[in-house]
C-alpha positions as CSV (number, residue, x, y, z in Angstrom):
1,X,-51.2,7.9,-103.2
2,X,-49.0,9.0,-106.3
3,X,-46.7,6.0,-107.4
4,X,-43.7,6.2,-106.5
5,X,-41.1,7.1,-109.0
6,X,-38.4,4.4,-109.5
7,X,-35.3,5.7,-107.6
8,X,-32.3,4.9,-110.4
9,X,-28.7,5.3,-108.4
10,X,-27.5,8.0,-108.7
11,X,-24.9,8.4,-111.4
12,X,-21.4,9.5,-109.2
13,X,-20.3,12.4,-110.2
14,X,-16.9,12.8,-108.3
15,X,-15.4,15.6,-109.9
16,X,-15.1,17.8,-107.1
17,X,-13.9,15.3,-104.6
18,X,-11.3,13.9,-107.3
19,X,-9.7,17.4,-107.5
20,X,-9.8,17.4,-103.6
21,X,-8.3,14.3,-103.9
22,X,-5.7,15.2,-106.6
23,X,-4.6,18.5,-104.4
24,X,-3.6,16.6,-101.4
25,X,-0.6,14.1,-103.2
26,X,0.4,17.1,-104.7
27,X,0.7,19.2,-101.2
28,X,2.3,16.0,-99.6
29,X,4.8,15.3,-102.5
30,X,6.2,19.3,-101.8
31,X,6.4,18.7,-98.2
32,X,8.6,15.0,-98.6
33,X,10.8,17.1,-101.1
34,X,11.0,20.0,-98.8
35,X,12.4,17.6,-96.1
36,X,14.9,15.8,-98.2
37,X,16.2,19.2,-98.9
38,X,16.6,20.3,-96.0
39,X,18.6,16.7,-94.7
40,X,20.5,17.2,-97.7
41,X,21.4,21.0,-97.3
42,X,22.1,20.1,-93.5
43,X,24.2,17.1,-94.0
44,X,26.6,19.4,-96.3
45,X,26.6,22.1,-94.0
46,X,27.5,20.5,-91.0
47,X,30.7,18.8,-91.8
48,X,32.0,21.9,-93.5
49,X,31.4,23.5,-90.2
50,X,33.3,20.2,-88.5
51,X,36.5,20.7,-90.9
52,X,36.4,24.6,-90.3
53,X,37.7,24.1,-86.7
54,X,40.2,21.7,-87.6
55,X,43.9,24.0,-87.4
56,X,46.7,24.0,-88.8
57,X,50.8,25.2,-88.1
58,X,53.5,27.9,-88.9
59,X,56.6,27.0,-89.1
60,X,59.9,27.7,-90.8
61,X,62.9,29.8,-90.0
62,X,64.5,33.4,-88.9
63,X,67.8,34.3,-90.2
64,X,69.7,36.9,-88.6
65,X,72.4,38.9,-90.2
66,X,72.9,41.1,-87.5
67,X,73.4,39.5,-84.2
68,X,74.0,41.3,-81.2
69,X,77.7,41.4,-80.0
70,X,78.7,39.6,-77.0
71,X,77.8,41.5,-73.5
72,X,80.7,43.5,-71.9
73,X,80.8,43.4,-68.2
74,X,83.4,43.2,-65.4
75,X,84.3,39.9,-63.8
76,X,82.4,38.5,-60.6
77,X,82.4,36.2,-58.0
78,X,79.8,33.8,-59.9
79,X,81.5,34.0,-63.3
80,X,84.5,32.0,-61.6
81,X,83.3,28.4,-61.5
82,X,81.2,29.1,-64.3
83,X,82.1,26.7,-67.0
84,X,84.0,28.0,-70.2
85,X,80.4,27.7,-72.6
86,X,78.7,30.1,-70.3
87,X,79.4,32.8,-72.9
88,X,78.4,31.1,-75.9
89,X,74.9,30.2,-74.4
90,X,74.4,33.5,-73.9
91,X,75.0,34.8,-77.5
92,X,72.3,32.0,-78.2
93,X,69.9,33.6,-75.9
94,X,70.6,36.9,-77.6
95,X,70.1,35.1,-81.2
96,X,66.8,34.2,-80.5
97,X,63.9,35.9,-81.8
98,X,60.4,36.3,-81.8
99,X,57.7,35.3,-84.7
100,X,54.0,36.3,-84.3
101,X,50.9,36.8,-86.0
102,X,50.1,40.5,-87.2
103,X,46.5,40.1,-85.9
104,X,44.4,37.4,-84.3
105,X,41.9,35.1,-85.9
106,X,38.3,35.1,-84.4
107,X,38.1,33.0,-81.0
108,X,41.7,33.9,-80.5
109,X,40.5,35.5,-77.1
110,X,38.4,32.7,-75.7
111,X,41.0,32.0,-73.9
112,X,41.9,33.2,-70.5
113,X,43.6,31.3,-67.4
114,X,46.1,33.5,-66.9
115,X,49.8,32.1,-66.9
116,X,52.5,32.4,-64.8
117,X,56.3,32.6,-66.6
118,X,59.5,32.8,-65.1
119,X,62.4,35.0,-65.8
120,X,65.6,34.6,-64.2
121,X,69.1,36.1,-62.8
122,X,72.0,33.8,-63.5
123,X,75.4,35.0,-63.8
124,X,74.8,38.4,-64.3
125,X,72.4,37.8,-67.4
126,X,68.1,37.4,-67.5
127,X,67.4,34.6,-68.6
128,X,66.0,34.3,-71.1
129,X,66.9,37.1,-72.6
130,X,64.0,37.3,-74.8
131,X,60.4,35.9,-73.5
132,X,57.0,36.0,-75.0
133,X,53.7,35.9,-73.0
134,X,50.2,36.4,-73.3
135,X,48.6,39.3,-71.2
136,X,47.3,38.6,-68.0
137,X,50.6,36.2,-67.3
138,X,52.3,37.2,-64.0
139,X,56.8,36.9,-64.5
140,X,58.4,35.9,-61.6
141,X,61.9,37.1,-61.1
142,X,64.4,34.7,-59.0
143,X,67.1,35.7,-58.0
144,X,69.8,32.5,-58.6
145,X,73.1,34.5,-58.1
146,X,75.0,35.3,-55.0
147,X,74.9,38.6,-55.5
148,X,71.7,41.6,-55.1
149,X,69.8,42.5,-58.0
150,X,67.1,45.2,-58.9
151,X,65.3,44.6,-61.5
152,X,63.0,47.1,-63.1
153,X,61.6,48.9,-66.2
154,X,60.9,51.9,-67.7
155,X,58.5,50.7,-70.6
156,X,55.0,52.4,-70.8
157,X,53.3,49.5,-70.6
158,X,54.5,48.1,-67.6
159,X,56.7,50.5,-65.8
160,X,57.7,48.8,-62.3
161,X,60.4,48.4,-59.8
162,X,61.2,45.6,-57.7
163,X,64.1,47.2,-55.5
164,X,67.3,45.0,-54.4
165,X,66.7,41.4,-53.1
166,X,69.3,38.7,-52.3
167,X,69.8,35.4,-53.8
168,X,66.9,32.9,-53.7
169,X,64.4,35.5,-53.4
170,X,61.7,36.2,-56.4
171,X,59.3,39.1,-56.9
172,X,56.4,39.3,-59.3
173,X,55.0,41.5,-62.1
174,X,51.6,41.1,-63.8
175,X,51.7,42.2,-67.6
176,X,47.9,43.0,-68.3
177,X,48.7,45.0,-71.6
178,X,50.2,44.0,-74.7
179,X,53.8,45.4,-76.4
180,X,57.3,45.2,-75.5
181,X,59.3,45.7,-71.9
182,X,62.3,46.2,-71.5
183,X,63.9,44.6,-68.8
184,X,66.9,46.1,-66.8
185,X,68.7,46.1,-63.5
186,X,69.2,48.8,-61.7
187,X,72.7,47.5,-60.5
188,X,74.3,45.9,-63.2
189,X,74.0,48.0,-66.6
190,X,75.1,45.6,-68.8
191,X,72.0,43.2,-67.9
192,X,68.9,43.8,-69.9
193,X,66.4,41.6,-71.7
194,X,63.2,42.0,-73.5
195,X,59.4,40.7,-72.5
196,X,56.8,40.6,-75.8
197,X,53.3,40.6,-74.1
198,X,50.8,39.6,-76.8
199,X,46.9,39.4,-76.6
200,X,46.7,36.5,-78.6
201,X,48.5,33.3,-78.3
202,X,49.4,33.4,-81.8
203,X,53.2,33.4,-81.2
204,X,56.7,31.5,-81.4
205,X,60.1,32.3,-79.6
206,X,62.9,30.4,-82.1
207,X,65.4,27.8,-80.9
208,X,68.8,27.7,-81.3
209,X,68.8,27.2,-85.0
210,X,66.9,29.9,-85.5
211,X,63.4,27.6,-86.2
212,X,60.0,27.9,-85.1
213,X,56.4,26.8,-85.6
214,X,53.2,28.3,-84.3
215,X,50.3,25.7,-83.5
216,X,46.8,25.5,-83.3
217,X,46.3,28.2,-86.3
218,X,42.3,28.5,-87.7
219,X,42.9,27.9,-91.4
220,X,43.1,31.3,-93.2
221,X,45.5,33.7,-94.5
222,X,47.3,36.0,-92.1
223,X,50.1,38.5,-91.6
224,X,53.2,37.1,-89.8
225,X,56.2,39.2,-88.7
226,X,59.4,38.2,-87.1
227,X,61.6,40.4,-84.6
228,X,64.6,40.8,-83.0
229,X,66.2,43.1,-80.8
230,X,63.6,46.2,-81.7
231,X,64.1,44.9,-85.6
232,X,60.6,43.7,-87.1
233,X,60.8,42.4,-90.8
234,X,57.5,43.6,-92.7
235,X,54.4,41.5,-92.2
236,X,54.3,38.2,-94.5
237,X,51.2,36.8,-95.5
238,X,50.7,33.1,-95.2
239,X,47.8,30.5,-96.3
240,X,47.5,28.0,-93.4
241,X,45.0,25.1,-94.9
242,X,42.7,23.2,-93.2
243,X,45.3,21.2,-91.2
244,X,47.9,21.6,-92.7
245,X,51.4,23.0,-92.2
246,X,52.8,26.3,-94.3
247,X,56.5,26.9,-94.4
248,X,57.2,30.8,-94.1
249,X,61.1,31.8,-93.7
250,X,62.8,35.4,-92.3
251,X,65.5,37.2,-92.8
252,X,66.6,39.6,-90.7
253,X,69.6,42.8,-91.6
């Protein structure tokens, strides 16, 4: 029997294993760094998206250098009991202007419950004289006078004739297309009014002092137009800050 050689412990050569072990921590470190970067980027992007949703306001005043003269009309039974300031209120109504964005910001068409508005007939006058609405809105035309009226329009975007109807009655018209509608009474030629139909909600009618404000406007730069009795301003640029207020004045001559 051959003598057995003494088996000395083999020297541990861990070169290969050590190489593999050193590669694992490197991959692990790379993965950790990648995950951290993803979370950092997400933390920066998510707040930015949230703040982008905060809307602002455009406000200011429209000065009219040319105010329409008072409407000349024959006296009627309805006017006999009218207060002395009725003519002055009619003039205030005729001095109202409309301010609106030239083009709608993104997301402006996502609303959509059809609205309802009223254009009354009082003292042989349409009230309000200027009405601004969105497409799809139905406007009621009640007769609050003690005489007959006949509301009609020959405008291209909304041609209608409601026929004659007496006091206490009302007839509706739905406006589905954007544009300007002139409204008249077939019986009383001095009666007229305007309905401005918009495809977005970013507009406002001025108050008795000519002031306006357009709310819920997304941050950005827009062209803004002021309109009165067929006279429009050129688009004026304005930048709405994030959750802030932009001031813009107009003068119509």
